[in-house]
C-alpha positions in Angstrom: 0.0 0.0 0.0 3.1 2.4 0.1 2.9 5.0 -2.6 5.8 5.9 -4.8 8.1 8.6 -3.3 10.5 10.9 -5.1 13.4 13.2 -4.4 15.1 15.7 -6.7 18.7 16.5 -7.3 19.5 19.9 -8.7 22.5 19.9 -10.9 24.3 23.1 -11.7 26.9 23.0 -14.4 29.3 25.9 -14.4 31.1 26.9 -17.6 34.9 27.2 -17.1 36.3 30.6 -17.7 37.9 31.4 -21.0 41.1 33.5 -20.9 41.6 33.2 -24.6 44.7 31.7 -26.2 48.3 32.8 -25.8 49.6 35.7 -27.8 52.8 37.6 -28.4 54.0 41.0 -29.7 57.3 42.7 -30.5 57.3 46.5 -29.9 59.8 49.3 -30.2 60.4 51.2 -27.0 59.2 54.3 -28.8 55.8 52.8 -29.8 52.5 53.8 -28.3 50.9 51.8 -25.5 49.0 48.7 -26.8 46.1 46.7 -25.4 47.3 43.3 -24.0 43.7 42.0 -24.1 43.6 42.6 -27.9 46.7 40.4 -28.2 44.9 37.3 -26.8 43.5 34.9 -29.3 40.1 33.3 -29.3 37.2 34.9 -27.4 38.6 35.7 -23.9 36.2 36.6 -21.1 36.4 40.2 -20.0 37.0 41.1 -16.4 40.2 39.1 -15.8 43.4 40.4 -14.1 46.8 41.0 -15.6 50.1 40.2 -13.9 53.7 40.3 -15.2 57.1 41.8 -14.9 55.6 45.3 -14.6 52.3 46.4 -13.1 49.6 46.5 -15.7 47.2 49.5 -15.7 44.1 49.4 -17.8 45.2 46.3 -19.6 47.8 48.3 -21.5 51.5 47.6 -22.2 53.6 50.8 -22.5 57.0 49.9 -24.0 58.4 53.2 -22.9 57.9 52.5 -19.2 57.3 48.8 -18.8 59.5 45.7 -19.0 59.4 43.0 -21.6 58.5 39.5 -20.5 55.5 37.2 -20.1 52.2 38.9 -19.0 49.5 36.6 -17.6 45.8 37.1 -17.9 43.8 35.3 -15.2 40.0 34.8 -15.3 38.4 33.6 -12.1 36.5 30.4 -12.3 33.1 29.7 -10.5 33.6 26.7 -8.2 34.2 23.9 -8.9 35.8 25.3 -12.2 39.3 26.5 -11.5 40.8 29.8 -12.6 42.2 29.8 -16.1 45.1 31.7 -17.6 46.6 32.8 -20.9 49.8 34.7 -21.6 51.1 37.4 -23.8 54.9 37.4 -24.4 56.1 40.9 -24.9 59.5 41.7 -26.6 60.6 45.3 -26.5 63.4 46.4 -28.9 65.4 49.6 -28.5 65.7 52.0 -31.5 69.2 52.5 -32.9 71.2 55.6 -32.0 72.9 57.3 -35.0 74.1 60.1 -32.8 73.4 63.8 -33.3 74.2 65.9 -36.4 77.7 67.1 -36.9 79.8 69.3 -39.1 83.4 69.6 -40.2 85.3 72.1 -42.3 88.5 70.9 -44.1 91.0 72.3 -46.5 91.3 70.3 -49.7 95.0 69.6 -48.8 94.1 68.1 -45.3 94.5 64.5 -44.5 91.4 62.3 -44.5 89.2 62.6 -41.4 86.7 60.3 -39.7 83.0 61.2 -40.4 82.0 59.0 -37.4 84.1 61.2 -35.0 82.0 64.3 -36.2 78.7 62.8 -34.9 77.5 64.0 -31.5 76.1 61.9 -28.7 76.9 58.2 -28.5 76.2 56.8 -31.9 76.0 53.1 -32.5 78.8 51.6 -34.5 78.2 49.5 -37.6 76.1 52.0 -39.6 76.5 52.9 -43.2 77.4 56.2 -44.8 75.9 57.8 -47.9 76.6 61.2 -49.4 77.7 63.1 -52.5 80.8 60.8 -52.8 81.1 57.1 -51.9 82.5 56.7 -48.4 85.1 54.1 -47.7 86.0 53.2 -44.1 83.9 56.0 -42.7 86.5 58.6 -43.8 86.2 61.9 -45.7 89.1 62.6 -48.0 89.0 66.3 -48.9 91.4 65.8 -51.8 89.2 63.3 -53.7 85.6 63.7 -52.3 82.9 66.3 -52.6 81.6 68.6 -49.9 78.0 68.2 -48.8 75.8 66.3 -46.4 76.9 62.8 -45.5 74.2 60.7 -43.8 75.0 58.0 -41.2 72.3 55.3 -41.1 71.9 52.6 -38.3 69.6 49.7 -39.1 66.8 49.3 -36.6 65.6 45.9 -35.2 62.0 45.5 -36.2 59.7 47.1 -35.5 62.1 49.9 -34.7 62.9 51.9 -37.9 66.3 52.8 -39.2 67.7 56.0 -37.8 69.9 58.6 -39.4 72.2 61.6 -38.5 73.9 63.9 -41.0 77.4 65.4 -41.0 77.8 68.5 -43.1 81.2 68.7 -44.8 82.7 71.9 -46.0 85.8 71.7 -48.1 87.8 74.9 -48.7 90.4 75.4 -51.4 93.7 76.9 -50.3 94.6 80.3 -51.9 96.8 80.2 -54.9 99.7 82.7 -54.7 101.1 81.5 -58.0 104.5 80.0 -58.6 108.0 81.6 -58.0 109.5 83.5 -60.9 112.6 85.6 -61.3 113.1 89.0 -62.9 116.3 91.0 -63.6 116.0 94.7 -63.6 118.4 97.5 -64.1 118.5 100.1 -61.3 117.6 102.8 -63.8 114.5 101.0 -65.0 
């Protein structure tokens, strides 16, 4: 005579958080700030927290003030789902330094001079020279080369662009007094 009895079990299935997929970026230290969130792949959940070598403010990486490295995006899971993470690997390259503009004035009879030594600042070595005359060994030879602007170019590591600095060369010609000659005169002339 006992009736059927029943009980219910309520099942809640929580969806695990989605932090997206790992990403990476290479920046020049002179680049503008960039969104780390936009560098994640997939469809990451908003509202996560960033951690990394530098404190992250507003989800942005500023290559001028922050360190390169691995930045981790953590999205909090709803129990029993655990927290999930994705990373963005940030590489920051420094732009090349060609030095500051320089100038030199030479006489066409002077010995060759170093163009590199005319640059101001602390220019990086290994650049290339271009100008009105071909430059060999970074030297300006006033006897065989033309005056003008010679440009020193240092190649940048992507995404940093190449950088340049000019050296203005002036070449003066010595005066020409002529050649020695002799003359014989009579005292009455």
